[in-house]
Phi, psi and omega in degrees: 000319180295324177296321180297319179293319177296321179291321177296319177295324180296316180291321178296317178297318177295321179297311182293326177296314179291326178296314182287349172267317186291322185293311177297324179294317180294317180295318179296317180299313181293333180275325186257329189255296184197156173214167179257137180223156178253133180252121181234155175094182187264003187293333182252013178285145004268000182295312176243149185055056181292155175076014178071019178296148180263017177264162180259149176261152178251129181235155175259119180268118185266103180285334186293318180295321180294320182296327181263011180054041179260052180258134182238165178299134179099347178286149177263126182249132180252129179247141179249000000 
């Protein structure tokens, strides 16, 4: 019984250690490199949601290109 409690504490400690490393890494990645967004509505037709469909498209927003001013004609830019 004592071994089971020690084993449980070991797994809980490993979980929290991994959690406190994974959360800041994930938040930094989503803030600095890229994130996923959903585009809904007719504002971006016909490039996104072609044909008047009422479904949403999922896009990858690349923060890295904007940070390096690597924007070219024809790129879609998202402002918050």
